Backbone as XML, in Angstrom:
<?xml version="1.0"?>
<chain id="A" units="angstrom">
  <residue number="1" name="MET">
    <atom name="N" x="122.757" y="120.758" z="122.784"/>
    <atom name="CA" x="123.175" y="121.773" z="122.053"/>
    <atom name="C" x="122.751" y="123.050" z="123.461"/>
  </residue>
  <residue number="2" name="GLU">
    <atom name="N" x="123.682" y="123.778" z="123.526"/>
    <atom name="CA" x="123.216" y="125.033" z="123.950"/>
    <atom name="C" x="121.867" y="126.220" z="123.431"/>
  </residue>
  <residue number="3" name="ILE">
    <atom name="N" x="121.373" y="126.478" z="124.369"/>
    <atom name="CA" x="120.419" y="127.629" z="123.289"/>
    <atom name="C" x="120.978" y="128.499" z="122.724"/>
  </residue>
  <residue number="4" name="SER">
    <atom name="N" x="122.432" y="129.089" z="123.075"/>
    <atom name="CA" x="123.135" y="130.077" z="121.994"/>
    <atom name="C" x="123.582" y="129.688" z="120.907"/>
  </residue>
  <residue number="5" name="GLN">
    <atom name="N" x="123.789" y="128.312" z="121.060"/>
    <atom name="CA" x="124.101" y="127.602" z="119.364"/>
    <atom name="C" x="123.078" y="127.505" z="118.712"/>
  </residue>
  <residue number="6" name="MET">
    <atom name="N" x="122.172" y="126.784" z="119.677"/>
    <atom name="CA" x="120.871" y="126.868" z="118.280"/>
    <atom name="C" x="120.983" y="128.091" z="117.869"/>
  </residue>
  <residue number="7" name="ILE">
    <atom name="N" x="120.732" y="128.923" z="118.208"/>
    <atom name="CA" x="120.445" y="130.380" z="117.675"/>
    <atom name="C" x="121.141" y="130.484" z="116.565"/>
  </residue>
  <residue number="8" name="ARG">
    <atom name="N" x="122.476" y="130.271" z="116.718"/>
    <atom name="CA" x="123.330" y="130.498" z="115.872"/>
    <atom name="C" x="123.150" y="129.150" z="114.907"/>
  </residue>
  <residue number="9" name="VAL">
    <atom name="N" x="122.620" y="128.444" z="114.629"/>
    <atom name="CA" x="122.246" y="126.976" z="113.882"/>
    <atom name="C" x="121.279" y="128.070" z="113.100"/>
  </residue>
  <residue number="10" name="SER">
    <atom name="N" x="120.261" y="128.339" z="113.524"/>
    <atom name="CA" x="119.212" y="128.952" z="113.395"/>
    <atom name="C" x="119.528" y="130.260" z="112.470"/>
  </residue>
  <residue number="11" name="ASN">
    <atom name="N" x="120.307" y="131.023" z="112.727"/>
    <atom name="CA" x="120.556" y="132.211" z="112.219"/>
    <atom name="C" x="121.612" y="131.640" z="110.792"/>
  </residue>
  <residue number="12" name="ILE">
    <atom name="N" x="122.530" y="130.713" z="110.996"/>
    <atom name="CA" x="122.927" y="130.433" z="109.812"/>
    <atom name="C" x="122.027" y="129.909" z="108.572"/>
  </residue>
  <residue number="13" name="ILE">
    <atom name="N" x="121.032" y="128.833" z="109.206"/>
    <atom name="CA" x="120.130" y="128.393" z="108.280"/>
    <atom name="C" x="119.556" y="129.516" z="107.033"/>
  </residue>
  <residue number="14" name="ALA">
    <atom name="N" x="118.894" y="130.383" z="108.148"/>
    <atom name="CA" x="118.472" y="131.634" z="107.686"/>
    <atom name="C" x="119.133" y="132.258" z="106.631"/>
  </residue>
  <residue number="15" name="GLU">
    <atom name="N" x="120.118" y="132.752" z="107.146"/>
    <atom name="CA" x="121.163" y="133.439" z="105.376"/>
    <atom name="C" x="121.486" y="132.591" z="104.764"/>
  </residue>
  <residue number="16" name="GLU">
    <atom name="N" x="121.791" y="131.500" z="104.625"/>
    <atom name="CA" x="121.886" y="130.533" z="103.603"/>
    <atom name="C" x="121.285" y="130.087" z="103.194"/>
  </residue>
  <residue number="17" name="MET">
    <atom name="N" x="119.857" y="130.137" z="103.414"/>
    <atom name="CA" x="118.803" y="128.941" z="102.483"/>
    <atom name="C" x="117.363" y="130.127" z="102.593"/>
  </residue>
  <residue number="18" name="TYR">
    <atom name="N" x="117.055" y="131.498" z="103.038"/>
    <atom name="CA" x="116.011" y="132.033" z="102.711"/>
    <atom name="C" x="116.537" y="133.531" z="102.836"/>
  </residue>
  <residue number="19" name="ILE">
    <atom name="N" x="117.160" y="134.031" z="103.872"/>
    <atom name="CA" x="116.950" y="135.635" z="103.744"/>
    <atom name="C" x="117.908" y="136.053" z="102.034"/>
  </residue>
  <residue number="20" name="ASN">
    <atom name="N" x="116.542" y="136.946" z="101.759"/>
    <atom name="CA" x="117.117" y="137.558" z="99.958"/>
    <atom name="C" x="116.464" y="136.304" z="99.069"/>
  </residue>
  <residue number="21" name="LYS">
    <atom name="N" x="116.314" y="135.002" z="99.409"/>
    <atom name="CA" x="116.091" y="134.273" z="98.438"/>
    <atom name="C" x="114.626" y="133.582" z="98.128"/>
  </residue>
  <residue number="22" name="PHE">
    <atom name="N" x="114.118" y="133.099" z="99.401"/>
    <atom name="CA" x="113.031" y="132.646" z="99.534"/>
    <atom name="C" x="111.713" y="134.012" z="99.466"/>
  </residue>
  <residue number="23" name="LEU">
    <atom name="N" x="111.284" y="133.952" z="98.054"/>
    <atom name="CA" x="109.838" y="135.055" z="98.270"/>
    <atom name="C" x="108.788" y="134.466" z="98.704"/>
  </residue>
  <residue number="24" name="PRO">
    <atom name="N" x="108.268" y="134.973" z="99.807"/>
    <atom name="CA" x="107.346" y="135.190" z="100.273"/>
    <atom name="C" x="105.773" y="135.235" z="99.158"/>
  </residue>
  <residue number="25" name="GLU">
    <atom name="N" x="105.628" y="136.504" z="98.661"/>
    <atom name="CA" x="104.665" y="136.522" z="97.567"/>
    <atom name="C" x="104.829" y="135.355" z="96.515"/>
  </residue>
  <residue number="26" name="ILE">
    <atom name="N" x="105.584" y="134.846" z="95.911"/>
    <atom name="CA" x="105.193" y="133.838" z="95.223"/>
    <atom name="C" x="104.784" y="132.403" z="96.311"/>
  </residue>
  <residue number="27" name="GLY">
    <atom name="N" x="105.508" y="132.523" z="97.036"/>
    <atom name="CA" x="104.496" y="131.194" z="97.999"/>
    <atom name="C" x="105.372" y="129.777" z="97.708"/>
  </residue>
  <residue number="28" name="VAL">
    <atom name="N" x="104.476" y="128.590" z="98.275"/>
    <atom name="CA" x="104.805" y="127.428" z="97.781"/>
    <atom name="C" x="103.984" y="126.526" z="97.137"/>
  </residue>
  <residue number="29" name="ALA">
    <atom name="N" x="102.591" y="127.422" z="97.155"/>
    <atom name="CA" x="101.483" y="126.664" z="96.422"/>
    <atom name="C" x="101.724" y="125.784" z="95.079"/>
  </residue>
  <residue number="30" name="ARG">
    <atom name="N" x="102.101" y="124.748" z="94.979"/>
    <atom name="CA" x="101.536" y="123.814" z="93.645"/>
    <atom name="C" x="103.855" y="123.886" z="93.177"/>
  </residue>
  <residue number="31" name="ILE">
    <atom name="N" x="103.917" y="124.378" z="93.518"/>
    <atom name="CA" x="105.293" y="124.648" z="92.551"/>
    <atom name="C" x="106.285" y="123.823" z="91.674"/>
  </residue>
  <residue number="32" name="GLU">
    <atom name="N" x="106.112" y="122.703" z="92.256"/>
    <atom name="CA" x="106.806" y="121.110" z="91.693"/>
    <atom name="C" x="106.033" y="121.309" z="90.279"/>
  </residue>
  <residue number="33" name="SER">
    <atom name="N" x="104.724" y="121.659" z="90.715"/>
    <atom name="CA" x="103.717" y="121.112" z="89.284"/>
    <atom name="C" x="104.240" y="122.368" z="88.480"/>
  </residue>
  <residue number="34" name="LYS">
    <atom name="N" x="104.104" y="123.255" z="88.994"/>
    <atom name="CA" x="104.554" y="124.701" z="87.706"/>
    <atom name="C" x="105.698" y="124.425" z="87.269"/>
  </residue>
  <residue number="35" name="VAL">
    <atom name="N" x="106.813" y="123.771" z="87.911"/>
    <atom name="CA" x="108.226" y="123.671" z="87.593"/>
    <atom name="C" x="107.580" y="122.457" z="86.040"/>
  </residue>
  <residue number="36" name="SER">
    <atom name="N" x="107.299" y="121.565" z="86.830"/>
    <atom name="CA" x="107.469" y="120.382" z="85.999"/>
    <atom name="C" x="106.455" y="120.759" z="84.239"/>
  </residue>
  <residue number="37" name="THR">
    <atom name="N" x="106.176" y="121.687" z="84.437"/>
    <atom name="CA" x="104.827" y="121.939" z="83.277"/>
    <atom name="C" x="105.455" y="122.995" z="82.485"/>
  </residue>
  <residue number="38" name="GLY">
    <atom name="N" x="106.287" y="124.138" z="83.109"/>
    <atom name="CA" x="107.162" y="124.962" z="82.808"/>
    <atom name="C" x="106.489" y="126.183" z="82.612"/>
  </residue>
  <residue number="39" name="LYS">
    <atom name="N" x="105.244" y="125.886" z="83.821"/>
    <atom name="CA" x="105.070" y="127.451" z="84.149"/>
    <atom name="C" x="105.471" y="128.077" z="85.269"/>
  </residue>
  <residue number="40" name="ASP">
    <atom name="N" x="106.414" y="127.978" z="84.983"/>
    <atom name="CA" x="107.197" y="128.455" z="86.828"/>
    <atom name="C" x="108.560" y="129.870" z="86.482"/>
  </residue>
  <residue number="41" name="ARG">
    <atom name="N" x="108.077" y="130.693" z="85.264"/>
    <atom name="CA" x="108.673" y="131.803" z="85.201"/>
    <atom name="C" x="108.173" y="132.931" z="86.182"/>
  </residue>
  <residue number="42" name="ASP">
    <atom name="N" x="108.149" y="133.080" z="87.144"/>
    <atom name="CA" x="108.222" y="133.934" z="88.530"/>
    <atom name="C" x="108.853" y="133.184" z="89.423"/>
  </residue>
  <residue number="43" name="ILE">
    <atom name="N" x="109.140" y="131.971" z="89.290"/>
    <atom name="CA" x="110.004" y="131.478" z="90.409"/>
    <atom name="C" x="111.443" y="131.285" z="90.357"/>
  </residue>
  <residue number="44" name="THR">
    <atom name="N" x="111.893" y="131.874" z="90.827"/>
    <atom name="CA" x="113.549" y="132.215" z="90.602"/>
    <atom name="C" x="114.610" y="130.607" z="91.088"/>
  </residue>
  <residue number="45" name="ASP">
    <atom name="N" x="115.641" y="130.617" z="90.661"/>
    <atom name="CA" x="116.645" y="129.378" z="91.353"/>
    <atom name="C" x="116.434" y="128.960" z="92.776"/>
  </residue>
  <residue number="46" name="ASP">
    <atom name="N" x="116.827" y="130.490" z="93.461"/>
    <atom name="CA" x="117.059" y="130.694" z="94.905"/>
    <atom name="C" x="115.577" y="130.510" z="95.620"/>
  </residue>
  <residue number="47" name="HIS">
    <atom name="N" x="114.668" y="130.524" z="94.741"/>
    <atom name="CA" x="112.828" y="130.442" z="95.921"/>
    <atom name="C" x="113.008" y="128.861" z="96.028"/>
  </residue>
  <residue number="48" name="LEU">
    <atom name="N" x="113.388" y="128.414" z="94.903"/>
    <atom name="CA" x="113.185" y="126.958" z="94.083"/>
    <atom name="C" x="114.347" y="125.996" z="95.119"/>
  </residue>
  <residue number="49" name="ILE">
    <atom name="N" x="115.116" y="126.565" z="95.406"/>
    <atom name="CA" x="116.274" y="125.657" z="96.233"/>
    <atom name="C" x="115.603" y="126.226" z="97.445"/>
  </residue>
  <residue number="50" name="ALA">
    <atom name="N" x="115.233" y="126.972" z="98.159"/>
    <atom name="CA" x="114.901" y="127.316" z="99.502"/>
    <atom name="C" x="113.687" y="126.607" z="99.455"/>
  </residue>
  <residue number="51" name="TYR">
    <atom name="N" x="112.874" y="126.502" z="98.809"/>
    <atom name="CA" x="111.612" y="125.834" z="99.049"/>
    <atom name="C" x="112.288" y="124.052" z="99.144"/>
  </residue>
  <residue number="52" name="ARG">
    <atom name="N" x="113.147" y="123.780" z="98.130"/>
    <atom name="CA" x="113.466" y="122.213" z="98.597"/>
    <atom name="C" x="114.074" y="121.651" z="99.606"/>
  </residue>
  <residue number="53" name="MET">
    <atom name="N" x="115.053" y="123.007" z="99.868"/>
    <atom name="CA" x="115.753" y="122.636" z="101.069"/>
    <atom name="C" x="115.183" y="122.251" z="102.516"/>
  </residue>
  <residue number="54" name="SER">
    <atom name="N" x="113.772" y="123.470" z="102.124"/>
    <atom name="CA" x="113.266" y="123.160" z="103.513"/>
    <atom name="C" x="112.022" y="121.808" z="103.701"/>
  </residue>
  <residue number="55" name="LYS">
    <atom name="N" x="112.474" y="121.161" z="103.144"/>
    <atom name="CA" x="111.311" y="120.209" z="103.292"/>
    <atom name="C" x="112.362" y="119.047" z="104.330"/>
  </residue>
  <residue number="56" name="GLU">
    <atom name="N" x="110.846" y="118.413" z="104.938"/>
    <atom name="CA" x="111.625" y="117.824" z="106.506"/>
    <atom name="C" x="112.946" y="116.682" z="106.509"/>
  </residue>
  <residue number="57" name="GLU">
    <atom name="N" x="112.806" y="115.792" z="105.392"/>
    <atom name="CA" x="114.180" y="114.945" z="105.077"/>
    <atom name="C" x="115.025" y="115.523" z="104.354"/>
  </residue>
  <residue number="58" name="ILE">
    <atom name="N" x="115.292" y="116.592" z="104.149"/>
    <atom name="CA" x="116.463" y="117.501" z="103.313"/>
    <atom name="C" x="116.865" y="117.705" z="104.404"/>
  </residue>
  <residue number="59" name="MET">
    <atom name="N" x="116.020" y="118.948" z="105.001"/>
    <atom name="CA" x="116.375" y="119.733" z="106.271"/>
    <atom name="C" x="117.321" y="118.795" z="107.166"/>
  </residue>
  <residue number="60" name="PHE">
    <atom name="N" x="116.881" y="117.528" z="107.808"/>
    <atom name="CA" x="116.965" y="116.884" z="108.353"/>
    <atom name="C" x="118.724" y="116.261" z="108.134"/>
  </residue>
  <residue number="61" name="ASN">
    <atom name="N" x="118.881" y="115.727" z="106.764"/>
    <atom name="CA" x="120.223" y="115.687" z="106.522"/>
    <atom name="C" x="120.980" y="116.752" z="106.708"/>
  </residue>
  <residue number="62" name="TRP">
    <atom name="N" x="121.018" y="117.891" z="105.755"/>
    <atom name="CA" x="121.428" y="118.708" z="105.725"/>
    <atom name="C" x="122.315" y="119.069" z="107.525"/>
  </residue>
  <residue number="63" name="LEU">
    <atom name="N" x="120.975" y="119.599" z="108.372"/>
    <atom name="CA" x="121.423" y="119.773" z="109.722"/>
    <atom name="C" x="122.007" y="118.490" z="110.211"/>
  </residue>
  <residue number="64" name="TYR">
    <atom name="N" x="122.492" y="117.268" z="109.817"/>
    <atom name="CA" x="123.156" y="116.709" z="110.073"/>
    <atom name="C" x="124.219" y="116.492" z="110.223"/>
  </residue>
  <residue number="65" name="LYS">
    <atom name="N" x="124.931" y="116.246" z="108.545"/>
    <atom name="CA" x="126.046" y="116.553" z="108.392"/>
    <atom name="C" x="126.291" y="117.846" z="108.267"/>
  </residue>
  <residue number="66" name="PHE">
    <atom name="N" x="125.915" y="119.200" z="108.528"/>
    <atom name="CA" x="126.273" y="120.413" z="109.130"/>
    <atom name="C" x="126.886" y="119.997" z="110.601"/>
  </residue>
  <residue number="67" name="CYS">
    <atom name="N" x="126.163" y="119.460" z="111.888"/>
    <atom name="CA" x="126.501" y="119.444" z="112.536"/>
    <atom name="C" x="127.608" y="118.428" z="112.985"/>
  </residue>
  <residue number="68" name="TYR">
    <atom name="N" x="127.923" y="117.274" z="112.232"/>
    <atom name="CA" x="128.794" y="116.340" z="112.294"/>
    <atom name="C" x="129.711" y="116.625" z="112.002"/>
  </residue>
  <residue number="69" name="GLN">
    <atom name="N" x="130.187" y="117.987" z="110.784"/>
    <atom name="CA" x="131.236" y="118.283" z="110.555"/>
    <atom name="C" x="131.670" y="118.853" z="111.244"/>
  </residue>
  <residue number="70" name="ASN">
    <atom name="N" x="130.703" y="119.950" z="111.559"/>
    <atom name="CA" x="131.263" y="120.909" z="112.975"/>
    <atom name="C" x="131.959" y="120.484" z="114.461"/>
  </residue>
  <residue number="71" name="ILE">
    <atom name="N" x="131.272" y="119.813" z="114.694"/>
    <atom name="CA" x="130.982" y="118.701" z="115.762"/>
    <atom name="C" x="132.252" y="117.846" z="116.404"/>
  </residue>
  <residue number="72" name="PHE">
    <atom name="N" x="132.132" y="116.749" z="114.855"/>
    <atom name="CA" x="133.108" y="116.025" z="115.411"/>
    <atom name="C" x="134.219" y="116.083" z="114.333"/>
  </residue>
</chain>
């Protein structure tokens, strides 16, 4: 891919998953533990989705599907 295409893809990812969704003040420490024990009142659904989508195996599959659908 060209550099400009990579920048465009990165911007799309940021807009779709992180901007105004992931809250840095909440962070990522023990999110899954908080959710499973019901101590997640300060964690929004958007924050949880952004956190889970950021995991390497999820991000890889999402990018593969995104690129495959838009290129081929």
